[in-house]
N, C-alpha and C positions, 0 to 999 in steps of 0.2 A: 968638532961636530955632534949636533944634539941627537942622541940616540933612542928611537923610537920603538914603543914594546906595546903589543897588546894588556891592557890592562888586565889584572886581577881581579876578581869578586872581592876576596877579603880586604884589598885596598879600597874598593869602592865603597865597600857597605857602611864604614863611618861617614862618608860623606853624602849618603841618601837617607837622610833623616825624614823624610814626610810631614810635614805638618797635617795633623788630626783636621778634618774638613767640620766647621760650624754649619751644622746644617739648619740651626734658628737663626731667622733672617734679622731679628732686632739685634740679638747677641752679635752677630758677625758685622754689622753695622756700626754698633757701640765699639768694640774690640779695634775695628780699622779706625775710630777718631781719636787721634794722637792731642790734639788741641781742641781748646775751645771754638777758635774758628772753624774746625774739621768738625764740630758739634753744630754751630750756626749752618754749615751748609746742608747737612741732614736736616735739621729742622727747616730751611726755606724750602728743601723739595717736599714735607709732608705738610706741611702748614698753609692753608690759605693765604692770599695775599693780604687781606686786611688784618687777621689775627696776627700774622708775623711781622707785619709792618708796624702795627701798634706796639709791639715788643722792639723790632729796631729802630722805630724811627726816633726823632727830638724835635724840638720846637722850630717853627721858622726856617730857617738854611741850616738849620742844624751843624751851625759852627763850633757850639759849646761842647757837643759832645765830640767834634773831629779834635779839638784841640784839647779836650781832657785826655784821650788816648794819646795823640801825639806827644803830650807831655810826658807819658810813660815810655815811649817810645826813645823821646831825648835826654837819657841818663846814661852815665858810663860807670860801671861796678868797677871798684876796686878792691880785689881778692889779696888774702894774706896766704903764704905758700906754707909747708911742710908743720902742718895743723893735724892734729888725731879727729877728726873726723868720720870715725868708723859708725859712730851713733849721733843722732840730731834728734832734738828735743823740741818739737814744734807746739808745743803747750805753753798756757801762761794764763795767767788771773785777769778777768774781766769783769769789772763792775761787780768785783765781791764772789766770783765764781770762779771754777776752772772751765776752761775750754779746749780741746784737744788740738785747734788749728787757730790760726790768727786770722779766721775769717769767718762770717756767718752770713745766713740768706736775707737778703734784703727784704723788705716789705714790699708788694707786687700787686697791682690791682687788675681784677678779671682775670686772674691765673686760671680757671677752670677754662674761658675762651682759647687761650693757648693750646691745652691737652686738659683731658675730661679729668685726669687724677688731679692736678691742680694743687692745693696747699698740701694736702693729705701726701700725696708724694714727696712735697719740700720738706714737711715734719718728720716724716718718718725717714728720710735719706738724713736728717740734721741730727736727728736722736740715734740712728747708727754711728755716725762721724764723731759724736761729741760736740756738734756746735750748736748754736744758739739758731731757731727758727724766728722771722718775726713775720706778722701777720699783718695785712694792712685793712684800714677802715673800707677801703675797697675790695678787700678780699674775697673771693666766691665761697668761702666755707666757715660755718659759725667756729666761733669763738670754741665753745665747748669741744667741738668736734677735730680741731687742730691738738687741743690739751687730750684728746683721747689717742690720738696719732702718734703722739708726743708724751707720753705720760709722766716721765722722769729727767727728761730733757729742760732746756732752758726755752720757752716762749715768750717773745717780746711782742708787745702790740703797738700798733703803729698809728697815732690819731691825727687826724684832721679834725680843726675845730673847728662846728658848723655853725649857720646860724643859729639854729636850735640849741641848745646847749646845754637843754637838759636832755636829748637824745643823745647828746656827743659823751656824757658822764654818764649817762645809763650804760654805753659801751664800755666805758672804762671800768665800772662797777662789775659788769661781766667778767672784763680780763681778768680783775684783781681776784675775783672769785673763783676764777677758774686757775687760778694759781702761775698766773702769768707773771715773772718779776721783773720786767722792763717798762717802761712807757716810753715808744719814741714819738715824741712831739714834732711833727713836721711844720716848719713856720715859713715854707719860701710860696707857698702857695695861696695869697691871697686872691688869686683869680688862676682859672685854668690856662696856661700855655696854648699857643698858637701851634696845634701840633698838625702841620698840613696833611702830612701822609693819612691821618686820618680822615680829615676833613672829604679830601679827595676820594679815597674809599670808600663813603661813607659809613665809618665805623660807626655801628649803633649796635646796642642792648635792645631786644634779639638782633641779631645781623638782618640787614637789610638783603635780599634775594633780588638780584638783578640779572640782566642776560649774561654781564660781564662775571659777578658770582657763582653763578650756575657752570660757566665753560672754565674757570678757573679752579671748581672742585671736582671735576671730573677724572684728573688724575690724582685726585687726592679722598678718595672715595673713603677710608678707614677715620679721619677724621672728621667725616661729617656723620658715619654710622655712628661713633663714637658720642657726639655730640647729641644726635636728634634720639639716641636711645638709654640715654643716661637722666639722670634726674636735671630738671629744668635750672637754668644761670641762677642762683640768688647772691647775695651780698651778704658780708659779713653784719652792715649795716642796715641795710633795707631789706625787702622781700621781693619786690620785683621793680623794673623800670623799662618803660617802652619810649625810648628817646635815643639820640646822639650821646656819645659819651660825654662831650663838650656841654650839655645840656644839662646832663648829670652833675658834671661838677661844679659848671657855674651856681647849680641851684641849692650845694652844700657848702662850699668855701663863703669863708666870713671873711672880706677885705678890712675889717675893725679890730682884728686879734692887736694885742697889744702885751708889752711885758708884764703888764698888770695882769692881763689874762694869764698870761704863762705862770707866774707867782699862785693865782688861785686854782689852777690845775695843780701846780705841784703840793698846794697842801691838801689836795685831794687822794693825790696818790700815794698809796703805802710805800711800793717798791722803790726801785732805784728810775730815775728819771734822765732821759737822754733827750737834747734839742737835735732836730736833725734838718741839714738845711743853712748852716753858719757859711758866712762867703766873705767874712770880712773880721780884722782884728778886734778892732774895737767892738762889736757884738758878741765877740768870743770873750773878751774882758768882762762885758756886762753880764753874760750868762755865768761866768764864773764867781763874780761878786755875790748872784743870787744863790749861790751855792749848789745849782745842779750836778749832779754825778759825771754826765760826761756831754759831749757835743759832740757832732758830726758833720765834717766839712765836707758838703756835698752840694751842686747845683742842680740835682733832681734828674740825674743822667743826663742833662741837657735840655730836658722836656719843659724847663718854665722858661726862666729868662735867657734869649739867646745871646752870644757873647759874653756869658757870664764868667766869674773870676773861675780858674781853674784849680779845683780842691788839692791837688798835689802840689802846685805851688806856693797855694797859702801854707801848707803844712809846716816848714820848719819856724815860720815866724808865730803862728799860733801856738804852737808847741813852744816855743821860747816863752810867750807871755802868759802860756796859763797851764802848759803840761804839769807842773809840780802838784799843783793842785786838782787838775781837774782833766779826767780820760779824754784823749780826741781821738776820735775815732774818723774814718774815711769813706767815702763810696763815688763813684762817678769814674766810666775809663778803664775800669780791671778787666783785663782779660788775661792776664796769666799769673803763675804761681809767683815770678820775676817781680810783676807791679806789686804785688803783696809785701814779697821782701822787701824792697825800697820802699814802699810806704813805712814799713815796720823801722826800718834803718833811720828813718828822716823824723821820726818821734810818734808815729800812730801807734796808738795801744791796739786796735784793733780795725779791722774793715769790713765792708759788707757789700756782697756781690749781689748783682739783680737781672743784667739780660743774661750772663754767664749760667747762669741757676735756669732761667726760662730757656735758652739754648736746649741742654740739657734735658729738660721737660718737654719740650717738643718732638726733640730725636727720638725718645724714649721712656717716657713716664717716668715710673718711680726708678727703673733703672739707668735711665738718661741722668738724674740728677745725682745719682750714685757715682757715675762716670766722671760728671762734673767735679763732683768733689774728691774723687779719686786724681784725673788729671792735675789739679791745682796743689792738691797735696805733693805728689810726687816731683812738680814742675818746684815748689818751695823749699823741699828736701835737697835738691840737685842743687837747686841756687846756692843754699846755705853751706853747700858742702864745698862747691865751688870757689865760695866768698872766704873760707877757712872759719865758718862759726858752728857750734854745735848745739847753740841756744838761742832762743829769739834775742834774750838779754843781751848776747855779745855782739848783737846787730847795730853798729851806730852810723851816725851822718858821714863817718868818714869815708863808709864804705860805699856811697852813693855820691856821684857829683851832677846836679842837673844843671843841662847844657842849655846854654840861652839860644832860642830862636825868637819868641816874642818878648822885645825889651822897648820899655815905656821911653817916647820920642821926648829928649830933652825940650825945657820951654824956656 
């Protein structure tokens, strides 16, 4: 028989350590976010539908994005046991400079529309974490202001080649003078993709106010107060725009850009040059032969060609062909530190996060971006330890198996 007794206080005291309550609502929200998906849920609650959908959405039926994310889920890790992993080193050399973590912040457009701190929050968080920050041509903060927010860190500038070549290169010149060390030339946007969520939402700059917009805004007053009481939305690339996002993009992008144009840009730029939006092995080889410093395997987050190649699936073949001479980077679909570890194991030198960063920004401004980086860094370190590796250099293809779901039909 089990004997019962009245418990004594001295026995209960060690079991009764109450957590100190957090009275700051934003800190409480962010502390409760344990994954990027948690930050996304917070962001969705706090951001109007049109702005959230611009971040969340992709092209047409959004198949490219779903497949990219599924590819990361369809992996199997192979850990090694009985290794000393008391410390792990997540730093590496990327494009001639040291980075503290194997990911940086991707270039994103209309960022202050998502949350008014915008690129300043991203650049400041990147500086604190020791990772690169990328400013988009369609960014909403001036090149010089981003430099001021990240004066000693690494700033990269992303270029869309416009029909107005002189205007494009004026931006490149400003970035060089501001000390940006890397130019990301995005090449997968001859025309804007069909982003149907944006069309259905009437997403425009400035926002179109409809009855639906107002109703959607009622439970999100903080977003509207911040939007209406801060500096009017402006772009790194132009002063103002009145019209839909699709109209703006189609007025800028140049469908005549070729490899010759890229070679000309390379001659103008004094720093490192990375080509973003590579989606097949042959193009990767041609770019490597041109002497670019890096290529980014990307289908633009699924926002351009629907049913585009899956960057994570392309990675092993591209690394095999050009990885010895050219850095191979990766984006699209990354939502966890495990995704980043798998990418590095299969040969990527670096990765970029876009939506994950924006979810953090929408969830809590600069503090939310810091939380994004913290979550991913913790996940990377834990995954490395569980795999039995203590540095990124120890990650190898043997650690990751890509399980087959979509297999080309035999003809």
